[in-house]
C-alpha positions in Angstrom: -1.5 7.8 -36.8 -0.4 4.8 -34.8 -3.3 5.6 -31.8 -5.7 5.7 -34.6 -4.3 2.7 -36.1 -5.0 0.9 -32.4 -8.3 2.0 -32.2 -9.1 0.5 -35.4 -7.4 -2.5 -35.0 -9.0 -3.1 -31.0 -12.9 -2.6 -33.0 -12.1 -4.9 -35.3 -10.1 -7.7 -33.6 -13.1 -7.5 -31.1 -15.8 -8.2 -34.1 -13.5 -11.2 -35.1 -13.5 -12.6 -31.9 -17.2 -12.1 -31.3 -17.8 -14.0 -34.7 -15.3 -16.8 -33.4 -16.5 -16.9 -29.7 -20.2 -17.9 -29.8 -20.9 -20.2 -26.6 -22.4 -17.6 -24.5 -20.2 -19.1 -21.3 -17.3 -17.2 -23.0 -16.4 -13.6 -21.6 -13.9 -11.0 -23.0 -12.7 -8.8 -20.8 -11.0 -5.3 -21.9 -9.0 -2.8 -19.7 -10.0 0.3 -22.0 -7.9 3.1 -20.4 -10.0 5.7 -22.9 -8.1 9.2 -21.1 -6.0 10.7 -23.9 -7.4 8.4 -27.0 -5.9 5.1 -25.7 -8.8 2.6 -27.3 -11.4 5.2 -27.0 -12.8 4.2 -30.0 -14.8 1.4 -28.2 -16.9 4.4 -26.6 -17.7 6.1 -29.6 -20.9 5.0 -31.7 -19.2 4.1 -35.2 -21.4 2.6 -38.1 -19.5 -0.7 -38.2 -20.3 -4.5 -37.3 -19.1 -4.2 -34.0 -21.1 -1.6 -33.0 -24.6 -3.2 -31.7 -22.3 -5.7 -29.4 -20.7 -2.4 -27.7 -24.3 -0.6 -27.4 -25.7 -4.0 -26.1 -27.1 -4.4 -22.8 -25.1 -7.8 -22.8 -22.0 -5.8 -22.6 -21.0 -4.0 -19.7 -18.3 -0.8 -19.4 -17.6 -0.7 -15.8 -15.8 2.2 -14.5 -14.2 1.9 -10.8 -14.4 5.3 -8.6 -11.9 5.1 -6.1 -12.0 7.8 -3.1 -9.5 10.6 -2.5 -7.9 8.8 0.0 -7.7 5.6 -1.9 -6.6 7.2 -5.0 -3.5 8.7 -3.5 -2.5 5.0 -2.1 -3.0 3.8 -5.8 -0.5 6.6 -6.8 1.8 5.3 -4.1 1.6 1.7 -5.5 1.9 2.3 -8.8 5.1 4.3 -8.0 6.6 1.3 -6.0 5.4 -1.0 -8.6 6.9 0.7 -11.7 9.8 1.0 -9.7 10.5 -2.3 -8.8 7.7 -4.7 -10.4 6.9 -8.0 -8.6 5.4 -9.5 -11.9 6.6 -9.2 -15.3 3.2 -7.2 -16.5 4.2 -5.0 -14.3 6.7 -3.5 -16.5 4.4 -2.5 -18.3 2.4 -0.9 -16.9 1.8 3.1 -17.5 4.6 5.1 -15.4 3.2 7.2 -12.6 3.3 10.4 -14.7 1.0 9.2 -17.1 -1.9 8.7 -14.5 -1.0 12.5 -13.2 -1.6 13.5 -17.0 -4.4 11.4 -17.2 -6.1 13.4 -14.4 -5.1 16.8 -16.0 -6.6 15.4 -19.3 -9.6 14.8 -17.4 -10.4 17.9 -15.6 -9.4 20.1 -18.7 -11.6 18.3 -21.0 -14.3 18.0 -18.6 -14.1 21.8 -17.9 -14.3 22.3 -21.6 -17.3 20.3 -21.8 -19.0 22.1 -19.1 -19.4 19.6 -17.2 -17.5 21.3 -14.2 -16.8 24.8 -13.6 -13.1 26.6 -15.1 -12.1 26.8 -11.6 -12.3 23.4 -10.8 -9.9 22.8 -13.8 -6.9 22.5 -11.8 -8.6 20.8 -9.3 -6.9 17.8 -7.3 -8.8 14.4 -7.7 -12.0 14.5 -7.1 -14.5 11.9 -7.2 -17.7 13.9 -8.8 -15.1 15.3 -11.6 -14.3 11.7 -12.4 -17.8 10.3 -12.3 -19.2 13.5 -14.6 -16.7 13.2 -17.2 -17.2 9.2 -17.2 -20.7 9.8 -17.6 -20.4 11.8 -20.4 -17.6 9.6 -22.0 -19.8 6.2 -21.6 -23.3 8.0 -22.7 -23.2 5.3 -25.6 -22.9 2.2 -23.2 -24.0 0.1 -20.8 -22.2 1.8 -17.8 -21.6 0.9 -14.3 -19.9 2.8 -11.8 -18.4 0.8 -8.8 -17.3 2.7 -5.7 -13.8 1.8 -4.6 -12.8 2.2 -0.7 -10.4 -0.5 0.1 -6.9 -2.2 -0.7 -6.7 -6.0 -0.4 -2.9 -5.7 1.0 -2.3 -9.4 0.6 -4.2 -9.7 -3.0 -0.7 -10.2 -5.0 -0.2 -8.7 -8.1 -3.4 -7.1 -10.4 -1.7 -9.2 -13.1 -2.0 -12.7 -10.9 -5.6 -13.4 -12.6 -5.3 -17.1 -11.5 -7.2 -18.0 -14.4 -6.6 -19.9 -18.3 -6.9 -16.3 -20.2 -6.0 -15.9 -24.0 -4.8 -12.2 -24.8 -5.8 -10.5 -28.3 -2.6 -9.0 -29.7 -2.0 -7.4 -33.1 0.3 -9.6 -35.1 3.1 -7.6 -36.9 1.2 -8.2 -39.9 -1.7 -6.9 -38.8 0.1 -3.9 -37.4 1.7 -3.1 -41.0 -2.1 -3.4 -42.9 -3.6 -1.3 -40.4 -1.6 1.4 -40.3 -0.6 1.3 -43.8 -4.8 1.6 -44.0 -4.5 4.7 -41.4 -1.9 6.3 -43.6 -4.2 6.2 -47.0 -7.0 7.1 -45.6 -6.0 10.2 -43.6 -4.1 13.0 -43.4 -1.5 14.0 -40.5 -3.7 16.8 -39.7 -6.6 14.6 -40.1 -5.8 12.0 -37.9 -4.5 14.5 -35.2 -7.8 16.2 -35.2 -9.5 13.3 -34.7 -6.8 11.4 -31.9 -7.1 14.9 -29.8 -11.1 14.8 -30.0 -11.2 11.7 -28.3 -13.3 13.0 -25.9 -15.7 14.2 -28.1 -18.7 11.3 -27.9 
């Protein structure tokens, strides 16, 4: 229910931001994990007021694809920053086990969709599997793949943005309202089914 509510709130929050920020120099950037139904509603074509903006050529979904060697380094970095955060927001990063789970889900769902063979569904990280799965997930969106092969060791924390930014956060009242709305509209079984089908777009 919470994941379903989070996705509903996210699309509405984006619609509200778009209505309130009409200056063409304004920009909204979202880090949308997607895998495992974490805001996967942003990639699903839905009949609401924000869908035209999400499907527009003016909106770009960028997915970085690390090389195999770099992926191993990223996993090591995540283990280090999770154990010893250098920035307050690093303490809120997903734990290394979540990264591992996301890859297992990527392989399993890619195989279920016929994007890779069953033999590859237990593979360690492979760029080809990652790309095929994200091409499927982002088929309704203007998407760009960026190959990543370099780590900038002196770049500091990924959370040190060095810019004047505002974050979109749900207020306690918004949380209560959207959770109540989801509970009224869906049974636990219906919500579970929708959440489990997050990769079917």
